[in-house]
C-alpha atoms as one frame of an Amber mdcrd trajectory, in Angstrom:
protein
 127.914 103.627 276.354 127.029 102.755 272.846 127.550 104.980 269.828 124.792
 105.499 267.364 125.426 105.192 263.626 125.298 109.065 263.306 127.920 109.393
 266.064 130.194 106.853 264.299 129.831 108.629 260.915 130.484 111.994 262.582
 133.625 110.648 264.286 134.888 109.103 260.996 134.209 112.364 259.157 136.107
 114.356 261.815 139.028 111.882 261.695 139.071 112.171 257.906 139.061 115.991
 258.060 141.840 115.889 260.657 143.995 113.665 258.412 143.467 116.079 255.458
 144.465 119.046 257.661 147.554 117.263 258.978 148.576 116.428 255.405 148.107
 120.060 254.317 150.140 121.314 257.266 152.917 118.854 256.481 152.965 119.893
 252.815 153.032 123.555 253.759 155.819 122.957 256.292 157.855 121.156 253.626
 157.318 124.012 251.115 158.414 126.641 253.637 161.514 124.646 254.518 162.397
 124.351 250.816 162.094 128.105 250.205 165.344 129.646 249.034 166.073 133.312
 248.643 165.588 134.453 245.064 168.642 134.606 242.758 170.339 137.978 243.320
 173.756 139.539 242.702 175.474 142.889 242.992 178.970 143.003 241.484 181.351
 145.875 240.877 184.784 147.015 239.701 187.133 149.153 241.714 189.424 149.612
 238.719 189.136 151.076 235.201 187.849 148.769 232.446 189.828 149.500 229.310
 189.615 146.383 227.119 192.377 145.358 224.728 189.773 144.923 221.956 187.054
 147.279 220.744 184.323 144.947 221.988 184.560 143.054 225.319 182.491 141.606
 228.170 182.848 143.575 231.389 184.346 141.559 234.240 184.117 142.402 237.946
 186.471 142.557 240.911 184.036 141.575 243.691 180.379 141.210 244.612 178.709
 142.686 247.696 175.899 140.158 247.157 177.002 137.012 245.384 175.523 133.852
 243.950 177.169 130.860 242.349 175.299 131.859 239.169 177.445 134.968 238.585
 180.972 134.468 237.215 183.138 137.465 238.130 185.975 136.302 235.889 183.730
 135.988 232.805 181.186 138.711 233.752 178.282 136.365 232.933 175.135 135.664
 234.996 173.523 132.291 234.192 169.905 131.875 235.362 169.468 128.767 237.526
 165.704 129.142 237.376 163.213 130.804 235.071 161.267 133.895 236.008 161.136
 137.655 235.655 164.392 139.424 236.508 165.521 143.038 236.839 169.037 143.898
 235.745 170.876 147.192 236.212 174.207 148.450 234.994 175.764 151.746 235.923
 179.225 153.095 235.101 181.320 156.215 234.693 181.730 156.403 230.893 184.848
 158.222 229.617 184.566 159.120 225.922 187.839 160.706 224.785 188.423 162.997
 221.813 184.842 162.721 220.624 185.006 158.915 220.506 182.147 156.687 221.682
 181.524 154.238 224.509 178.531 151.875 224.248 177.442 149.483 227.016 175.026
 146.746 225.966 173.013 144.555 228.281 173.137 141.261 226.364 170.789 138.291
 226.688 172.006 134.905 225.354 169.066 132.509 225.457 169.670 128.790 225.429
 170.060 127.674 221.742 169.689 131.233 220.384 171.972 134.043 219.267 172.839
 136.727 221.732 170.702 139.885 221.557 171.015 143.361 223.019 168.142 144.100
 225.399 169.390 147.479 226.671 172.015 150.053 225.653 173.630 153.115 227.080
 175.982 155.377 225.082 178.386 158.253 225.789 179.469 160.295 222.771 180.275
 163.871 221.841 179.574 164.680 218.237 182.357 167.158 217.438 180.700 168.127
 214.180 177.671 169.451 215.969 179.668 171.641 218.417 179.781 175.283 217.573
 183.009 177.203 217.051 182.704 179.021 220.408 182.498 175.696 222.296 185.564
 174.372 220.499 187.409 177.599 221.273 186.412 177.284 224.939 187.942 173.774
 225.076 191.123 175.100 223.451 191.446 178.057 225.871 190.412 176.180 229.069
 192.129 172.821 228.482 194.818 173.600 225.897 193.234 171.034 223.623 190.479
 171.125 221.035 189.705 167.488 221.824 186.318 166.959 223.378 186.231 164.546
 226.335 183.092 163.420 228.079 182.923 161.941 231.601 179.384 160.895 232.485
 177.584 158.331 234.589 175.104 156.316 232.622 172.768 153.483 233.513 170.690
 150.689 231.988 167.653 149.210 233.773 165.815 146.256 232.161 163.134 143.813
 233.282 163.181 140.593 231.301 161.729 137.066 231.509 164.475 134.404 231.592
 164.429 130.640 231.208 166.744 128.335 233.123 170.211 128.445 231.467 169.798
 131.888 229.849 172.846 134.135 230.223 173.038 137.909 230.765 176.174 140.086
 230.644 177.417 143.581 229.820 179.439 144.105 226.672 181.123 147.389 225.875
 182.244 148.814 222.569 184.911 151.477 222.683 186.720 153.737 220.255 190.170
 155.232 220.774 191.147 155.393 224.431 187.553 155.567 225.645 186.761 153.342
 228.633 184.755 152.760 231.798 186.323 154.365 234.869 186.114 153.247 238.485
 187.968 153.413 241.774 187.310 152.500 245.411 183.873 154.189 245.144 182.688
 151.365 242.819 181.600 153.429 239.809 181.018 150.271 237.713 178.120 148.189
 239.039 176.072 145.285 237.617 173.102 143.904 239.576 170.395 141.315 239.017
 167.373 140.124 241.000 164.590 137.655 240.280 161.418 139.582 241.033 158.694
 137.070 240.130 157.929 133.670 238.661
């Protein structure tokens, strides 16, 4: 049987379309195989964080979800890829004798100075307390010192570039500190949520 010119053109067109579809399937297959889970970490302390200096980066004991981008020893997350990230920090703040505890979520962009992008503070202003409250502390605790134990959190969504660093830095006064135990009261998490 002989093919007409229309049949030949139709067969060539179908072969061409088939080649394009096969190429698209191969490209899609390669992209799916190259997919990696998004950068994510969830690190915590099971011990009190009471730095030797008034200002210090929080370090962590372990991570329940870990990535090579999070340094437990330094407490620093370094973005391996750009995108939009969500970071959370939660801790039991212990502000003693009316002193203050600040926790700052710090972003250090490549070739820029570090900047605070979120803050949480625990403080009792003794001057604003009335006499009856101070008397209550004296009667109930035997001390007129005002101590505050409170859980506080920071939640921030921020666009990062590859190489940007994020960490928690605390500032403390007196014996104030962050408290934790086996219940993991100090937690730092991060997750890339979009490109």
